[in-house]
C-alpha positions in Angstrom: 28.2 -12.1 -27.7 28.8 -11.9 -24.0 26.4 -13.3 -21.4 24.6 -10.7 -19.2 26.0 -10.4 -15.7 23.5 -11.8 -13.1 23.8 -10.4 -9.6 23.7 -12.7 -6.6 22.3 -9.9 -4.4 20.8 -6.4 -5.2 20.6 -3.4 -2.9 18.6 -0.2 -3.6 20.3 2.9 -2.2 18.6 5.5 -4.3 17.1 7.1 -1.2 20.4 7.3 0.7 22.9 10.1 1.0 26.6 9.8 1.5 28.2 8.3 3.5 25.3 5.9 4.0 25.5 5.0 0.3 28.7 3.1 0.8 27.9 1.9 4.3 24.8 0.1 2.9 26.9 -1.2 0.0 29.6 -2.4 2.3 27.1 -4.3 4.5 25.7 -6.0 1.4 29.2 -6.9 0.1 30.0 -8.4 3.5 27.1 -10.8 3.2 28.5 -12.2 -0.1 31.1 -14.9 -0.6 34.2 -14.0 -2.6 33.6 -13.9 -6.3 29.8 -13.2 -6.0 28.2 -10.2 -7.6 26.3 -7.3 -6.0 24.0 -5.0 -8.0 23.7 -1.5 -6.4 20.9 0.7 -7.6 21.8 4.3 -7.0 21.1 7.8 -8.1 23.3 10.9 -8.4 26.8 11.8 -9.4 28.3 11.8 -5.8 27.0 8.3 -4.8 28.1 6.9 -8.1 31.6 8.2 -7.7 31.9 7.5 -4.0 30.6 3.9 -4.1 32.8 2.9 -7.1 35.9 4.5 -5.5 35.3 2.9 -2.1 34.6 -0.5 -3.6 37.8 -0.4 -5.5 39.8 0.7 -2.4 38.4 -2.3 -0.6 39.7 -4.5 -3.4 36.4 -5.3 -5.1 36.0 -5.2 -8.9 33.5 -2.7 -10.5 32.2 -4.7 -13.5 29.6 -2.5 -15.1 27.4 0.6 -15.0 23.9 0.1 -16.4 21.4 3.0 -16.8 18.0 2.2 -15.3 14.8 3.4 -16.9 14.0 5.8 -14.0 17.3 7.7 -14.3 19.0 5.7 -11.6 22.2 3.6 -12.3 22.8 -0.1 -11.6 26.4 -0.7 -10.6 27.7 -4.2 -10.6 30.5 -5.1 -8.2 32.3 -8.4 -7.8 33.3 -9.1 -4.2 37.1 -9.8 -3.8 
């Protein structure tokens, strides 16, 4: 059994639209040290795809997608 991933920081961007979804995510990632984990709570197909793609392009690792009870998604990203 694997241990649940615990985030070092969480940001809620469910009320944001692109491109602010990744801008807010990037600002949060910049606050973390290398290897730390950011949880991003987001909503919608476009933000989900754009945030994942942009994080990978920046060299970060997308660890998991977790559905939230309210229909949002919790995206876990490890900072490079």
